C-alpha positions in Angstrom: 0.0 0.0 0.0 1.5 3.2 -1.1 1.2 6.3 1.2 0.3 9.7 -0.2 2.9 12.4 0.0 2.2 15.0 2.7 0.4 18.2 1.5 2.3 21.4 1.6 0.2 24.0 3.5 -1.1 26.8 1.3 0.4 30.1 2.2 -1.8 33.2 2.3 -0.4 36.7 1.9 -0.9 39.3 4.5 -2.6 41.5 1.9 -5.2 38.8 1.3 -6.0 38.6 5.0 -6.4 42.3 5.3 -8.6 42.6 2.3 -10.7 39.6 3.4 -11.4 41.3 6.7 -12.0 44.7 5.2 -9.3 46.4 7.2 -8.2 48.8 4.3 -11.8 50.1 4.1 -11.8 50.6 7.9 -8.7 52.7 7.6 -10.0 54.5 4.6 -13.3 55.5 6.2 -11.7 56.3 9.5 -9.1 58.5 7.7 -11.9 60.3 5.9 -13.7 60.9 9.2 -10.5 62.2 10.8 -9.8 64.5 7.9 -13.4 65.9 8.0 -13.2 66.5 11.7 -9.8 68.2 11.4 -11.1 70.5 8.6 -14.2 71.5 10.7 -12.2 71.9 13.9 -9.5 73.9 12.2 -12.1 76.2 10.6 -13.9 76.8 13.8 -10.7 77.3 15.7 -9.4 79.8 13.2 -12.6 81.8 13.3 -12.7 81.7 17.1 -9.0 82.8 17.4 -9.3 85.6 14.9 -12.7 86.8 16.3 -11.8 86.6 20.0 -8.6 88.6 19.8 -10.1 91.6 17.9 -10.8 93.6 21.0 -7.6 92.8 22.9 -5.6 96.1 23.5 -2.5 96.0 21.3 0.6 98.0 22.3 1.1 101.3 20.5 4.6 101.6 18.9 6.2 104.8 17.8 8.4 104.2 14.8 11.0 106.7 13.8 12.1 106.5 10.2 15.5 107.2 8.8 14.2 110.4 7.1 13.0 111.8 10.4 9.2 110.9 10.1 7.5 109.4 13.1 4.6 106.9 13.0 2.5 106.0 16.0 0.1 103.1 15.8 -0.7 99.4 16.2 1.3 96.9 14.2 -1.5 95.1 12.2 0.6 92.8 10.2 4.0 91.9 8.7 5.0 90.5 5.4 8.0 89.8 3.1 8.0 91.2 -0.4 10.3 90.7 -3.3 12.2 93.6 -4.8 14.7 94.2 -7.5 18.1 95.1 -6.1 21.4 96.1 -7.7 22.3 94.4 -11.0 18.8 93.2 -11.4 19.0 90.7 -8.5 15.8 89.8 -6.6 16.0 90.4 -2.9 13.5 89.9 -0.2 12.5 92.8 2.1 10.3 92.9 5.1 7.7 95.5 5.9 5.1 96.1 8.6 1.5 97.5 8.4 0.9 100.1 11.1 -2.6 101.3 12.0 -1.9 105.0 12.4 -5.6 106.0 12.7 -6.0 109.9 12.7 -7.9 109.8 9.4 -9.1 113.4 9.8 -5.4 114.6 9.9 -3.6 112.2 7.6 -6.3 111.0 5.2 -5.4 107.3 5.8 -6.0 104.7 8.5 -2.9 102.5 7.7 0.6 102.9 6.5 3.2 100.4 5.2 6.7 100.9 6.7 9.7 99.1 5.3 12.0 97.5 8.0 15.0 99.0 6.2 13.7 102.5 6.8 13.2 102.1 10.5 15.7 103.9 12.7 14.2 103.2 16.2 11.1 101.7 17.7 9.7 102.8 21.0 6.6 102.2 23.1 5.7 105.5 24.7 4.0 105.0 28.1 1.4 107.8 27.6 0.5 106.8 24.0 -3.3 106.7 24.0 -5.8 104.9 21.7 -9.2 106.7 21.4 -12.4 105.4 20.0 -14.6 108.3 18.8 -18.3 108.6 18.0 -17.4 109.9 14.6 -14.1 110.0 12.7 -12.7 106.6 13.6 -9.8 105.7 15.8 -7.3 108.3 17.1 -3.8 107.9 18.4 -1.8 110.5 20.3 -0.4 111.6 23.7 -2.6 113.7 26.1 -1.3 117.2 26.8 -4.0 119.2 28.5 -7.5 118.9 29.8 -9.5 121.9 28.7 -12.8 123.4 29.9 -13.6 126.1 27.5 -10.6 128.5 27.6 -9.5 127.2 31.0 -6.7 124.7 31.3 -7.8 122.3 34.0 -4.8 120.0 33.9 -1.5 120.0 32.0 0.9 117.3 31.4 0.2 113.6 30.4 -0.3 112.3 33.9 -2.5 115.2 35.2 -4.5 115.5 31.9 -5.2 111.7 31.9 -6.3 111.7 35.5 -8.7 114.6 34.8 -10.0 112.8 31.8 -10.8 109.7 33.8 -12.6 111.8 36.4 -14.7 113.9 34.0 -15.4 111.5 31.1 -17.6 108.9 32.9 -20.5 111.3 33.8 -20.3 113.0 30.4 -20.6 109.6 28.7 -23.6 108.7 30.9 -25.4 111.9 29.9 -24.7 111.2 26.2 -26.3 107.8 26.5 -29.3 109.4 28.3 -29.7 112.0 25.5 -29.6 109.2 22.9 -32.3 107.3 24.9 -34.5 110.3 25.0 -34.2 110.9 21.3 -34.9 107.3 20.4 -37.4 106.2 23.0 -39.3 109.2 24.2 -39.3 111.3 21.1 -40.1 108.1 19.1 -43.1 107.4 21.2 -44.4 110.9 20.7 -44.0 110.7 17.0 -45.8 107.3 16.9 -48.8 108.8 18.8 -48.9 111.7 16.4 -48.8 109.4 13.4 -51.7 107.3 14.8 -53.8 110.4 15.2 -53.0 111.6 11.7 -53.9 108.2 10.2 -57.2 108.3 12.2 -58.0 111.6 10.6 -57.2 110.3 7.1 -59.3 107.2 7.7 -62.3 109.3 8.9 -62.1 111.5 5.8 -61.9 108.4 3.6 -64.9 106.8 5.2 -67.2 109.7 6.0 -66.1 112.4 3.6 -63.8 115.4 4.2 -66.6 117.5 5.7 -68.2 114.7 7.8 -68.6 114.9 11.6 -66.2 111.9 12.1 -63.5 113.7 10.1 -64.0 116.9 12.1 -63.8 115.1 15.4 -60.6 113.2 14.3 -59.0 116.5 13.1 -59.8 118.2 16.4 -58.3 115.2 18.3 -55.2 115.4 16.1 -54.8 119.1 16.8 -55.1 118.6 20.6 -52.5 115.8 20.4 -50.2 117.9 18.3 -50.3 120.6 20.9 -49.5 118.1 23.6 -46.7 116.6 21.6 -45.2 120.1 21.0 -45.3 120.8 24.7 -43.7 117.4 25.5 -41.0 118.1 22.8 -40.2 121.4 24.4 -39.8 119.7 27.8 -37.5 117.1 26.2 -35.5 119.8 24.5 -34.9 121.4 27.9 -33.8 118.1 29.4 -31.4 117.4 26.6 -30.0 120.9 26.8 -29.4 120.5 30.5 -27.6 117.2 29.9 -25.5 118.7 27.1 -24.4 121.5 29.4 -22.5 119.0 31.6 -20.2 118.0 28.8 -20.1 121.4 26.9 -16.6 122.8 26.6 -14.7 119.8 28.0 -11.9 118.6 25.7 -8.7 116.6 25.9 -5.9 118.0 23.8 -3.5 115.5 22.1 -0.2 115.7 20.4 0.2 113.3 17.4 3.4 111.6 16.4 4.2 114.2 13.7 3.9 117.0 16.3 0.4 118.3 15.5 -2.1 119.1 18.3 -5.8 118.4 18.3 -8.4 118.9 21.1 -11.0 116.1 21.2 -14.4 117.0 22.9 -15.0 114.5 25.7 -18.6 114.0 24.5 -17.2 112.6 21.2 -14.9 110.1 23.0 -16.5 106.7 23.5 -13.5 105.0 25.1 -9.8 105.7 25.6 -7.0 103.5 26.9 -3.2 103.5 27.2 -2.1 100.0 26.2 1.6 100.5 27.0 0.7 101.2 30.7 -2.0 98.7 31.2 -1.6 95.8 33.6 -3.1 92.4 32.8 -6.2 93.3 34.8 -6.4 96.6 33.0 -6.2 94.9 29.6 -8.9 92.4 30.6 -11.1 95.3 31.7 -10.7 97.1 28.4 -11.2 93.8 26.5 -14.4 93.1 28.5 -15.7 96.6 28.0 -15.2 96.5 24.3 -17.0 93.2 24.1 -19.9 94.5 26.1 -20.3 97.5 23.8 -20.1 95.2 20.8 -22.9 93.0 22.2 -25.4 95.6 23.6 -24.8 98.8 21.6 -25.9 100.1 18.3 -23.5 100.2 15.3 -21.9 103.4 14.1 -19.3 104.5 11.5 -21.1 102.7 8.7 -21.3 99.5 10.9 -17.5 99.3 11.2 -17.6 100.4 14.9 -19.9 100.2 17.9 -22.1 97.2 18.6 -24.2 94.8 16.7 -27.2 94.3 19.1 -29.9 95.1 16.4 -28.3 92.4 14.2 -28.2 89.9 17.0 -31.8 90.5 17.9 -32.9 90.4 14.2 -31.1 87.2 13.6 -32.6 85.4 16.6 -36.1 86.7 16.0 -36.0 85.8 12.3 -34.6 82.3 13.0 -37.2 81.5 15.7 -40.1 82.7 13.7 -38.9 80.8 10.7 -38.7 77.6 12.8 -42.2 78.2 14.1 -43.5 78.6 10.5 -41.6 75.7 8.9 -42.1 73.0 11.6 -45.9 72.6 11.3 -46.0 72.8 7.5 -43.1 70.4 7.1 -44.4 67.8 9.6 -47.9 67.9 8.2 -46.7 67.4 4.6 -44.4 64.5 5.6 -47.3 62.9 7.6 -49.5 63.0 4.5 -46.8 61.6 2.2 -45.8 58.8 4.6 -49.0 57.8 6.3 -51.9 58.8 4.0 -50.8 59.1 0.4 -50.9 56.0 -1.7 -48.0 54.7 -3.8 -48.2 56.0 -7.3 -46.7 58.3 -9.9 -48.2 61.5 -8.3 -46.7 60.8 -4.9 -43.3 59.9 -6.5 -43.4 63.1 -8.5 -44.1 65.1 -5.4 -41.1 63.5 -3.6 -38.9 64.2 -6.6 -40.0 67.8 -6.6 -39.3 68.2 -2.9 -35.8 66.8 -3.3 -35.2 69.1 -6.3 -36.4 72.1 -4.3 -33.6 71.5 -1.8 -31.1 72.2 -4.5 -32.6 75.4 -5.9 -30.3 78.5 -5.3 -31.4 80.6 -2.4 -31.6 83.8 -4.5 -34.5 82.2 -6.4 -36.4 81.9 -3.2 -35.6 85.6 -2.5 -37.0 86.7 -5.8 -40.1 84.6 -5.2 -40.6 86.1 -1.8 -40.1 89.6 -3.1 -42.6 89.1 -6.0 -45.3 87.1 -4.2 -45.1 88.0 -0.5 -44.1 91.7 -0.8 -45.7 92.8 -4.1 -48.8 90.6 -4.2 -49.7 89.5 -0.7 -48.3 92.6 1.1 -49.7 95.0 -1.3 -53.1 93.4 -0.9 -52.9 93.7 2.9 -52.0 97.3 2.6 -55.0 98.0 0.3 -57.4 96.2 2.6 -56.2 97.3 6.1 -53.6 100.1 5.7 -55.0 102.2 2.9 -55.0 105.3 5.2 -51.2 104.9 5.8 -50.7 104.7 2.0 -52.7 107.9 1.5 -51.0 109.8 4.5 -47.4 108.7 4.2 -47.2 107.2 0.7 -45.1 104.4 2.2 -46.3 100.7 2.2 -46.6 98.9 5.5 -46.6 95.3 4.4 -45.9 95.9 0.7 -42.2 96.0 1.2 -39.6 93.8 2.9 -40.0 93.0 6.6 -39.5 90.4 9.3 -42.6 88.4 8.4 -41.8 88.0 4.7 -38.2 87.2 5.4 -39.2 84.4 7.8 -41.7 83.0 5.3 -39.2 83.0 2.5 -36.6 81.2 4.6 -39.3 78.8 5.8 -39.9 77.9 2.1 -36.2 77.6 1.6 -35.8 75.1 4.5 -39.1 73.3 4.0 -37.6 70.4 1.9 -35.1 69.7 4.7 -37.8 69.3 7.3 -40.0 67.2 5.1 -37.3 64.7 4.2 -36.1 64.4 7.8 -39.6 63.9 9.1 -40.4 61.3 6.5 -37.2 59.3 7.5 -38.1 59.6 11.2 -41.7 58.3 10.5 -40.3 55.5 8.4 -38.0 54.5 11.3 -40.9 53.8 13.6 -41.4 50.0 13.6 -44.6 48.7 11.9 -45.1 46.4 14.8 -46.0 49.4 17.0 -48.6 50.5 14.4 -50.1 47.0 14.2 -50.2 46.7 18.0 -52.1 50.0 18.2 -54.6 48.8 15.5 -55.0 45.5 17.3 -56.0 47.4 20.5 -58.8 49.2 18.6 -57.1 52.6 17.9 -57.8 54.4 14.7 -55.4 55.8 12.1 -55.1 59.3 13.7 -55.0 58.0 17.2 -52.1 55.7 16.2 -50.3 58.6 14.5 -50.8 61.0 17.4 -50.0 58.7 20.3 -47.6 56.1 18.9 -45.9 57.3 15.7 -45.4 61.0 16.3 -43.9 60.8 19.8 -41.3 58.3 18.7 -40.5 60.2 15.5 -40.0 63.5 17.4 -36.2 63.1 17.8 -35.8 62.7 14.1 -38.2 65.6 13.4 -36.1 67.8 15.8 -33.0 66.8 13.8 -34.6 68.1 10.6 -35.6 71.3 12.4 -32.0 71.7 13.7 -30.6 71.4 10.1 -33.3 73.9 8.9 -32.4 76.5 11.6 -28.7 76.1 10.9 -29.2 76.8 7.2 -31.7 79.5 7.5 -29.7 81.5 10.1 -26.8 81.7 7.7 -28.5 82.7 4.5 -27.9 86.1 3.0 -29.1 86.3 -0.6 -32.8 86.0 0.1 -32.7 88.4 3.0 -31.2 91.1 0.7 -34.5 91.2 -1.2 -37.2 90.6 1.4 -36.3 92.5 4.6 -32.7 92.9 5.7 -31.3 96.4 5.9 -27.9 97.9 6.3 -29.0 100.0 9.3 -32.3 99.4 11.2 -32.2 100.6 14.8 -35.9 100.0 15.4 -36.1 96.4 16.6 -38.8 94.1 15.1 -39.7 92.9 18.6 -39.6 95.5 21.4 -41.5 96.9 24.3 -43.8 99.0 22.3 -47.4 97.8 21.6 -48.1 95.5 19.8 -44.6 94.3 20.8 -44.1 92.3 17.6 -43.7 94.4 14.4 -43.6 91.9 11.5 -43.6 94.7 8.9 -40.3 96.2 10.1 -37.1 95.8 8.3 -34.3 94.4 10.4 -30.5 93.8 10.6 -28.9 90.4 10.3 -25.5 89.1 11.3 -24.9 87.2 8.0 -25.7 90.3 5.9 -23.6 92.4 8.3 -20.6 90.2 7.5 -21.0 91.0 3.9 -21.6 94.7 4.5 -18.6 95.2 6.8 -16.3 93.0 4.8 -17.1 94.3 1.3 -18.9 97.6 1.6 -17.0 99.3 4.4 -15.0 102.4 3.4 -12.2 101.2 5.7 -12.0 97.5 4.7 -8.5 97.0 6.3 -9.7 98.1 9.7 -13.0 96.2 9.4 -11.3 92.9 8.5 -10.9 91.8 12.1 -14.5 92.8 12.8 -15.6 90.3 10.1 -14.1 87.4 12.0 -15.7 88.7 15.2 -19.2 88.9 13.7 -18.6 85.5 12.1 -17.6 84.0 15.4 -20.7 85.6 17.1 -23.0 84.2 14.3 -21.5 80.7 14.7 -21.9 80.9 18.5 -25.6 82.0 18.2 -26.4 79.2 15.7 -24.6 76.7 18.0 -26.6 77.9 21.0 -29.9 77.6 19.1 -28.9 74.1 17.9 -27.8 73.0 21.4 -31.1 74.0 22.7 -32.9 71.9 20.1 -30.5 69.0 20.7 -31.3 69.1 24.4 -35.0 68.9 23.6 -34.3 66.0 21.2 -32.3 64.1 23.8 -35.1 64.5 26.4 -37.7 63.2 23.9 -35.4 60.3 23.0 -34.9 59.3 26.7 -38.6 59.5 27.2 -39.7 57.3 24.4 -36.7 55.0 23.7 -37.7 52.6 26.5 -41.1 52.1 25.1 -39.9 50.9 21.7 -40.2 47.2 20.9 
């Protein structure tokens, strides 16, 4: 009997083992995820770093050039440039960008200085940075504190101490004057406008010589007299407040030797970065951030605060969410639970998916044409005809908060419908069948079984819709956003919500400051700051929705079977 030769074991390559277990695909998918996370984290970190450091007080450097010129300012950047040297050779030179400010004296905000032309660099201890109500930033050294023709304090130390003592009450009075002009005078003008519209309405309804028109005209005259009396009282109050800061000025000497007195009522804030301690720098930093968050913009939106834009962004996003949620959920419920399978339903789903890819400017054009010019003009003709006759300005026939919210609700509607359909499809059919077996009807099953368990998925769609709607710019440029709108769409004046008002928006403010500012170089850091703020607001709104979604998920996840 012959024996068979022993078999040689078959060797498998390491490559075959890896491919058989799918490990290359694991590494590939994991690497793609890591790359995506790195890109997102890097972008957010870059925006946060650039935006958070905008208001940190930077030292003021006095640069003396070889030719004798002096430049005082903040170093905003450095770069290397190529130049042609002797014998045509290419050499690299360095230069620095100095924010010199003092636009009213020099005609420029920045100046490039070549490193080869610098003789000395110093940081004067009394160099002062001043933010003004008008005119932009100012850099100089304080010389004297003046009150009219009287010299109250002389010398940098004494003048600065006197400024710190006198500026705070003057600034408080300036804010009170602004509050009187905006709030109290505005309330009087609104009352007078209501009376004027009542007179016009009475003349339109009962004729120019009717008793109703005469009564309304008499009431308007009485109110006009009362408003005139109140206006005179407000004039006296503002005149008294202005007397506190009248004549006070702080005289500065610039780097080139010129002197200029700055009225204290025109100074918003001043600091000496070369003398500040760490606590002082934090104080200036926090004060500038506070002004940025709660104050109104000035200097063509390149200075001051962005509170109207913050308020408008939050109000528009929340109203948009309230409008898009019910329509999106109801449409998805019909498509998933009631509509039969057929070509019409398939066509509707295809149309919804295609609408998600339509450019946002198309929605803006539709909102302008339908909501403003058709629906809004019809509302004005029915209910606000007196306003059209009296003022000639449409109330709802132009852009406003309501039309902007509706336009963005249409823009984000496909996102909510698709997410809701997927959430409804994820509910097991066994739960529906169990509900039917217990005697529940179709709507009872949807309301008590399907919808509660689909709510986390619906909230996911709403989160995506809010994130997209809050960052849109193109539609808002046509249906409601404005470069400067200090009257808030939601305030403390009856009826508290004013859907017809135009509003400011952070996303549009980024475009306006970055591309429409007369001083784009100085506004560039502010672009990152507004972007950082917009991302933070969107994240806060989304975190709130995520928290609600997690609570719903914890409530219903244990009931699934």
